[in-house]
C-alpha positions, -999 to +999 in steps of 0.1 A: +751-139-574+733-141-602+746-114-625+745-115-659+779-117-669+799-105-700+834-113-714+861-085-718+890-079-736+913-105-732+889-129-710+880-112-686+847-114-669+829-084-660+806-078-631+776-050-631+779-022-610+760-020-577+741+008-565+722+007-533+693+030-540+663+042-507+628+045-510+615+068-485+585+086-476+556+088-447+540+059-433+518+040-457+529+057-491+536+031-509+576+021-501+567-013-494+549-019-523+570-001-550+605-026-537+581-055-539+568-041-571+600-038-593+624-067-574+634-094-595+640-113-564+615-120-534+617-090-518+627-090-477+603-074-455+599-065-420+563-062-413+552-066-383+508-062-378+499-032-364+480-030-328+461-010-304+491-001-285+507+013-322+479+033-324+494+060-300+519+063-317+517+059-355+492+081-373+468+061-392+451+095-405+444+093-442+462+050-441+429+036-420+428+008-441+465-001-435+474-035-410+510-034-411+543-017-409+580-017-419+597-024-388+636-024-403+636-022-443+622-033-471+648-049-494+650-058-530+671-059-562+666-050-599+690-053-629+687-021-654+711-031-675+739-061-679+763-031-664+743-019-636+720-035-605+705-009-585+698-025-544+663-010-534+665-001-496+627+010-481+632+030-451+601+025-428+578+061-423+575+064-384+593+088-370+604+064-341+627+047-366+644+074-381+673+065-361+676+035-387+681+060-417+715+062-412+727+030-413+709+026-445+722+053-461+752+048-456+769+040-498+734+051-513+740+070-546+705+086-539+670+080-531+632+086-538+611+100-518+573+089-523+544+111-519+513+111-514+493+141-522+464+139-495+487+138-466+521+158-484+534+170-449+545+130-442+574+137-470+592+167-447+615+147-429+621+128-456+631+157-473+648+174-448+672+148-440+683+141-472+682+180-484+707+181-450+733+148-460+739+162-494+717+131-510+704+129-547+669+123-541+634+131-561+599+132-552+577+103-569+539+116-566+519+080-560+482+084-577+466+073-550+432+059-563+407+089-562+432+113-552+432+149-562+457+150-592+480+184-589+508+200-620+538+187-606+548+224-602+521+230-572+541+195-559+576+213-559+564+244-549+539+229-515+573+208-507+594+241-512+616+218-531+644+234-550+635+236-588+665+210-595+645+182-578+623+165-605+587+157-593+571+126-614+543+108-613+540+072-609+523+043-597+538+020-570+520-012-580+537-009-613+562-026-619+571-003-656+563+027-636+590+020-607+616+013-625+610+049-647+614+061-612+645+045-605+658+057-639+649+093-639+668+090-605+696+077-618+700+102-644+692+130-614+722+118-596+746+119-625+737+153-627+743+162-593+777+148-593+781+166-626+778+198-611+793+188-578+826+180-599+855+207-595+859+229-621+884+216-647+917+237-646 
């Protein structure tokens, strides 16, 4: 791997900490776009063309212009600092691929649940999944052109989120915006681990 390396006392070479992050959410919410926007390497994509056969299976209402779908995962990488590298795994959005989530979730520090305010209900499977597993997550509202804007408190209430779960705005097309989302997740996950740690005696 082409990690940035730094010298430690005694001549040892330190390698960055590698952290696994999931990018989840409903069908057509922008997961593939976000992974591609923030990845510093060419992202791995497993997209296939939507077919007439899939119309009866995949609900494309609200995303009628979408022509492809992720059938396994998206994968990318971003170096946050010389000490930290994030590996991003975008999950497939359709219910028929939920069986893959257990494998993708192994070892993940946390997750970003992308949301589209025009189809908020599509977030619930992801939110339920991470709540049941105890995986720290944040909700990132992808600001689609023409979509109505809501206060973050309204989104949190509509999704019935725990008050400690952050809700942030983002543009999945913009690298800087996606990076801000990932940093927000890291901060939340760190806070969650501190709250979960047993009190010192």
